[in-house]
N, C-alpha and C positions, 0 to 999 in steps of 0.2 A: 584092257587098256583104259576103258572108261572108268573103271574102279580106281586105277592108278591116277588118272587125271583128276578125279574127284578128291582123291587123297591129297593132291597138291594145292587145293584151294586155300587151306589155312596157311600153307607155306607161301602162296602168292600174296596173301595179306601181309605176311611177315616180310616178304621181299619188298612190297610197296612201302611198308613202314620203314624198312631199312633204307630204301631209296630216299624217302622223305627226310630221314635223319641225316643222310649223306648231304642232301641239298641244304638242310638247315646248317650243318657244320660248314659247308662251303660259304653260305651266306654270312655266318659268324666270322669266318676268316676274312671275308671281304669287308665286313664291318670293322674288324680289327685294323685292317689296312687303311680304311677310311678314317678311323680314329687317329691313327698315326699321322695321316695327312691333315686332319683337323688340328692336331697338336702342332704340326709344322706351321700351318696357316696362322694359328693363334700366336705362335712365337714370332712369326714374320710381322703380323699386325702390331704386336707389342713394340717391335723394333721400329716400324713405320710411325707409330704414335710417338715414340721417343724422338725420332728424327724430326717429325713435324713440330713437336713442342720446342725442340732446340732451335729450329728454323724460325718459328714464330717469336720466340724470345729474342733471338738475334735481330730479327726484323724490327721488333718493338724498340730495342735498344738503339739501333741505327737511326730509325725515324725520330725517336725522341731526341737523340743527339742533334739530328738535322734541324728539328724545329727549335730546339734550344739555341742553336747557332744563329738562327735568323730572327729571334725575338726582338733584339735591339733594333735591327734594321726595320723590321715590321712596324714597331712602335714609332720609329722615326718617320717612316713613310706615312703612317696614319696621322700623326700630329702635323705633318706638312699639309695634308689635305684638310685637317680639322685643327687649326692652331688654337682654337678656343678650348680644346680638350687636352691640353698638355699635361694635366694631372692624371690622365688615365694610364693604366699599365695593363697591357693585355699579355697573358701567358698562353703559349701554345703547348698543348699536351696531346700526345698520341696515345690512345687507350688500347691500341691493338686492333681496332676495327679499321675500316678503310677511310676514315675521316679524322680530322684533327679537332680537338675540343678547344674552344676559345673560352678563356675566363678573364674577366675584366675587373679591375679595381677602380672604383670611383671613391676617392677619399678613404673611407673605412669599409665601404660595402664591397663585397666580392660576389659576382654572379656571372651567369652566361650573358654575353652581349644581347642575346635574343630577348632577354627580360626587359631591357629598357632602351635599346637602340632602334632607330627607324630602319626601314628597308634600305634606304639610301646609304646609311652608315654601315649596315651589314654588307652591302654590295661593295663599298669602298674597302672594307676589311678584306673581302675576297680578292680585290685587285691588289691590295698591299701584300697579301700572302703570296699571290701568284708572282708579283714582281720580286719579292724577297727570295722566294725559292729559285726563281729564274736566275737571279743575280748570284746566288750561292752555288747553283749547280751548272751554270752556263760555262761551257767549255768550247763552244763553237768559234771558229776563226771569224766568221761573219755573224755579227750580233744583230739579229732581226727579231722583233716581236710584233705580233698582230693582235690588235684589240678591236673587237667587233661590238660596237654600241655598248660599251661598258658603263656608260653614265645614264642609262635610260631611267633609272629610279632615283638619280641623284639630283638634288635641287641646284639652281643656278649658282648660288654662292659656293657650294661645295665642289661644283664642277671647276670653278676657278682654282680650288685647291688641287684637283687632279691635274690641271694644266701646270700649276706651280710644281707639283711633284715631277711630272715628266720633264719640265724645263730644267729644274735644279739637279735632279738625280740621273737623268738619262740622256741629256743633251750632248751630242757630239760622239758618244760611244755606242749608241744604239740606233739602228734604223727601225723606226716604228711605222707600222702600217695601221692607220686608224680608220676603220670603216664606220660610217654613220649616215643617217638620213636627217640628223638634227642640225639645223643651220645655226642655232645659238651656240652649240658646242663647237661647231666648225669655226665660227667667228671668234670664240674665245681662244681657240688654238692658234688662230692666225694673229690675233692682237697680242698674244703673249710671245709670239715668235717661234712657237713649236713647229708650225708649218709656214712655208713662205707665202702661200696663197691658197 
């Protein structure tokens, strides 16, 4: 029996080799299945990329149309606050990011308002953009707007322009809640009749 057992050693190595081959083949079959899954996932990812691109393009188109639709109103609001700048033309352009690009024309020069406008002017542009968007998109039965210290960086003369804008464009149709700790601004609002007291 010992002799027989010894004679099986080579066969045992062969059996081990065969078992290794069987395990290798099983692993290759698993890899083939995984490859099929990878192909499926790649196809799915391509579809998701296509849908995302279509959504992004639709979003860009809708937002560009929205900004184009409020450009005239925006410029009107801005020149109400800054009547000495009635030659300015500001374009609103949505580039696909989460912000709008403002480009202004002064006579023949065209550049970002950040290049030559003060912080107060930029802040009033933000207010005009907010009010124009709100006017365009507003569909609430009760028209309420809350403005919290929107004139902090705006000088006294241009604050009068903000009061004029609120008085001319939003009086009677909008309930405005104006929060401030600035008594000069509050006095201007009262003197122009935007608030009763």
